C-alpha positions as a LaTeX table, in Angstrom:
\begin{tabular}{lrrr}
\hline
Residue & $x$ (\AA) & $y$ (\AA) & $z$ (\AA) \\
\hline
Met1 & $-16.20$ & 19.54 & $-14.25$ \\
Glu2 & $-13.62$ & 21.92 & $-13.46$ \\
Val3 & $-10.03$ & 21.65 & $-11.92$ \\
Thr4 & $-9.15$ & 24.43 & $-10.12$ \\
Lys5 & $-5.19$ & 25.81 & $-9.21$ \\
Gln6 & $-6.87$ & 25.42 & $-5.45$ \\
Glu7 & $-7.12$ & 21.88 & $-5.90$ \\
Tyr8 & $-4.40$ & 21.16 & $-8.14$ \\
Val9 & $-2.29$ & 23.48 & $-6.73$ \\
Asp10 & $-2.18$ & 24.82 & $-3.56$ \\
Ala11 & $-3.91$ & 21.92 & $-1.79$ \\
Val12 & $-0.48$ & 19.87 & $-2.72$ \\
Val13 & 1.42 & 22.80 & $-1.62$ \\
Asp14 & $-0.83$ & 22.38 & 1.68 \\
Arg15 & $-0.05$ & 19.17 & 1.85 \\
Ile16 & 3.96 & 19.29 & 1.34 \\
Cys17 & 4.26 & 21.96 & 4.22 \\
Gln18 & 2.70 & 20.20 & 6.09 \\
Tyr19 & 4.23 & 16.50 & 6.05 \\
Met20 & 7.75 & 17.24 & 4.72 \\
Asp21 & 10.67 & 19.77 & 6.56 \\
Arg22 & 10.70 & 23.71 & 5.87 \\
Glu23 & 13.70 & 23.04 & 3.60 \\
Met24 & 12.06 & 20.54 & 1.40 \\
Ala25 & 8.66 & 22.13 & 1.41 \\
Gly26 & 10.80 & 24.92 & 0.07 \\
Ile27 & 12.09 & 23.45 & $-2.96$ \\
Leu28 & 9.01 & 20.77 & $-3.95$ \\
Ala29 & 6.45 & 23.56 & $-3.13$ \\
Pro30 & 7.54 & 26.26 & $-6.04$ \\
Met31 & 8.52 & 23.42 & $-8.32$ \\
Trp32 & 4.45 & 22.38 & $-8.59$ \\
Thr33 & 3.34 & 25.67 & $-8.72$ \\
Tyr34 & 5.80 & 26.42 & $-11.39$ \\
Thr35 & 5.02 & 22.74 & $-12.86$ \\
Trp36 & 1.31 & 24.21 & $-13.15$ \\
Gln37 & 1.64 & 27.42 & $-14.68$ \\
Arg38 & 4.17 & 26.22 & $-17.28$ \\
Phe39 & 3.07 & 23.25 & $-18.46$ \\
Trp40 & $-0.43$ & 22.74 & $-16.93$ \\
Tyr41 & $-2.32$ & 26.08 & $-17.19$ \\
Asn42 & $-2.44$ & 28.99 & $-19.89$ \\
Gly43 & $-3.59$ & 31.44 & $-17.72$ \\
Gly44 & $-7.60$ & 31.64 & $-18.74$ \\
Pro45 & $-9.98$ & 33.79 & $-17.87$ \\
Arg46 & $-11.64$ & 31.53 & $-15.33$ \\
Gly47 & $-8.49$ & 30.69 & $-13.37$ \\
Arg48 & $-9.89$ & 26.96 & $-13.93$ \\
Lys49 & $-9.90$ & 24.40 & $-16.30$ \\
Thr50 & $-12.33$ & 21.89 & $-17.35$ \\
Val51 & $-11.25$ & 18.38 & $-16.95$ \\
Asp52 & $-11.20$ & 17.54 & $-21.08$ \\
Glu53 & $-9.32$ & 21.28 & $-20.79$ \\
Met54 & $-6.55$ & 19.72 & $-18.44$ \\
Ile55 & $-6.51$ & 16.34 & $-20.32$ \\
Lys56 & $-5.55$ & 17.93 & $-24.10$ \\
Asp57 & $-3.16$ & 20.25 & $-21.81$ \\
His58 & $-1.49$ & 17.03 & $-20.50$ \\
Arg59 & $-1.41$ & 15.60 & $-23.93$ \\
Tyr60 & 0.14 & 18.54 & $-25.30$ \\
Ala61 & 2.79 & 19.25 & $-22.30$ \\
Leu62 & 3.53 & 15.18 & $-22.74$ \\
Ser63 & 4.26 & 15.09 & $-26.03$ \\
Ser64 & 6.92 & 17.91 & $-25.57$ \\
Arg65 & 10.42 & 17.57 & $-25.72$ \\
Leu66 & 10.53 & 20.57 & $-23.54$ \\
Tyr67 & 8.57 & 18.63 & $-20.88$ \\
Val68 & 10.24 & 15.50 & $-21.08$ \\
His69 & 13.65 & 17.36 & $-20.28$ \\
Ser70 & 11.72 & 19.26 & $-17.48$ \\
Ala71 & 10.18 & 16.11 & $-16.15$ \\
Ala72 & 13.55 & 14.63 & $-15.58$ \\
Thr73 & 14.98 & 17.85 & $-14.15$ \\
Trp74 & 11.53 & 17.75 & $-11.35$ \\
Leu75 & 11.93 & 14.32 & $-10.62$ \\
Arg76 & 15.94 & 14.32 & $-9.97$ \\
Ile77 & 15.19 & 17.53 & $-7.48$ \\
Ala78 & 12.21 & 15.31 & $-6.05$ \\
Phe79 & 14.14 & 12.64 & $-5.58$ \\
Asp80 & 17.31 & 14.95 & $-3.54$ \\
Thr81 & 14.09 & 16.44 & $-1.44$ \\
Val82 & 12.73 & 13.34 & $-0.20$ \\
Leu83 & 15.82 & 11.53 & 0.75 \\
Ala84 & 16.55 & 11.53 & 4.06 \\
Arg85 & 19.89 & 13.33 & 4.61 \\
Gly86 & 23.03 & 11.31 & 3.99 \\
Lys87 & 21.31 & 8.34 & 2.24 \\
Glu88 & 21.59 & 7.59 & $-1.42$ \\
Val89 & 18.13 & 6.00 & $-1.72$ \\
Ile90 & 14.57 & 6.31 & $-0.51$ \\
Ser91 & 12.98 & 4.25 & 1.70 \\
Leu92 & 9.22 & 3.19 & 1.28 \\
Asp93 & 8.64 & 5.50 & 4.69 \\
Glu94 & 10.40 & 7.87 & 2.51 \\
Tyr95 & 8.26 & 7.23 & $-0.82$ \\
Ser96 & 5.26 & 7.10 & 1.30 \\
Leu97 & 5.74 & 10.49 & 3.27 \\
Phe98 & 6.02 & 11.87 & $-0.83$ \\
Leu99 & 2.79 & 10.67 & $-1.84$ \\
Lys100 & 0.76 & 11.72 & 0.88 \\
Cys101 & 1.77 & 15.40 & $-0.38$ \\
Phe102 & 0.04 & 14.56 & $-3.68$ \\
Asp103 & $-3.49$ & 12.55 & $-1.35$ \\
Val104 & $-2.14$ & 8.98 & $-2.09$ \\
His105 & $-3.43$ & 6.46 & 0.21 \\
Pro106 & $-0.25$ & 4.68 & 2.28 \\
Leu107 & $-1.35$ & 1.45 & 0.93 \\
Ser108 & $-1.34$ & 2.33 & $-2.89$ \\
Ala109 & 2.41 & 3.83 & $-1.55$ \\
Lys110 & 3.02 & 0.66 & $-0.72$ \\
Phe111 & 2.22 & $-1.10$ & $-3.98$ \\
Ala112 & 3.74 & 1.82 & $-6.08$ \\
Phe113 & 6.73 & 1.80 & $-4.67$ \\
His114 & 7.42 & $-2.24$ & $-4.76$ \\
Ser115 & 6.62 & $-1.55$ & $-8.97$ \\
Leu116 & 9.17 & 0.58 & $-8.92$ \\
Asp117 & 11.45 & $-1.32$ & $-6.87$ \\
Thr118 & 12.93 & $-3.24$ & $-9.89$ \\
Asn119 & 15.57 & $-4.32$ & $-8.18$ \\
His120 & 13.88 & $-5.42$ & $-5.30$ \\
Asp121 & 16.17 & $-4.64$ & $-2.46$ \\
Asn122 & 13.33 & $-2.87$ & $-0.88$ \\
Leu123 & 14.83 & 0.51 & $-2.16$ \\
Leu124 & 14.27 & 3.21 & $-4.25$ \\
Ser125 & 17.70 & 4.57 & $-5.83$ \\
Lys126 & 17.94 & 7.42 & $-7.92$ \\
Glu127 & 17.27 & 5.80 & $-11.25$ \\
Glu128 & 14.04 & 3.56 & $-10.21$ \\
Phe129 & 12.37 & 6.59 & $-8.80$ \\
Ile130 & 13.25 & 9.27 & $-11.89$ \\
Asn131 & 12.40 & 6.04 & $-14.28$ \\
Gly132 & 9.51 & 5.43 & $-13.04$ \\
Gly133 & 8.43 & 8.98 & $-12.92$ \\
Arg134 & 9.46 & 9.59 & $-16.45$ \\
Leu135 & 7.64 & 6.43 & $-17.99$ \\
Phe136 & 4.61 & 7.30 & $-16.22$ \\
Phe137 & 4.40 & 10.76 & $-17.93$ \\
Thr138 & 5.62 & 10.15 & $-21.33$ \\
Ala139 & 5.09 & 5.39 & $-22.09$ \\
Ser140 & 1.98 & 4.89 & $-24.17$ \\
Asn141 & 2.61 & 1.17 & $-23.32$ \\
Ser142 & 2.67 & $-0.65$ & $-19.62$ \\
Thr143 & 5.88 & $-0.06$ & $-17.57$ \\
Val144 & 7.25 & 0.05 & $-14.19$ \\
Gly145 & 6.28 & 3.51 & $-14.25$ \\
Asp146 & 2.48 & 2.53 & $-14.15$ \\
His147 & 2.41 & 2.79 & $-10.72$ \\
Phe148 & 4.33 & 5.71 & $-9.76$ \\
Trp149 & 1.64 & 8.21 & $-8.26$ \\
Gly150 & 0.03 & 5.05 & $-6.92$ \\
Pro151 & $-3.03$ & 2.78 & $-8.85$ \\
Met152 & $-5.32$ & 5.37 & $-10.93$ \\
Leu153 & $-8.87$ & 4.73 & $-9.81$ \\
Ala154 & $-11.88$ & 5.91 & $-11.68$ \\
\hline
\end{tabular}
């Protein structure tokens, strides 16, 4: 099985442009494309990778100090992009819309949201959002970040 840029990037960018307002999409879509180019795709001749190659690249990138810094930056920008104007926390509806861009079902988004809401106020602070996202990508043990993108089903 192979993973293409169309599946990994373009489909997500299309949904970002569909579900987010133009200004938000103008920030988030290029970030997702850059992430593919910088960390997941090494410019191979086929324009696609096997799942095994993607897993190997993910393992390498996620262990990179540069990635940890970049991931935190990406998550901060993503949080600010998802926020409704004038707010400092993300609601379940806003988080669900964010995950919808990545084709996560709304019921999975609800579970993920409540997993990340460590102070149980039914809102995600920037700290909860970034910590959950960072832990999803970097922790090897079970953490609140396990469900940042919703439950992973095989």
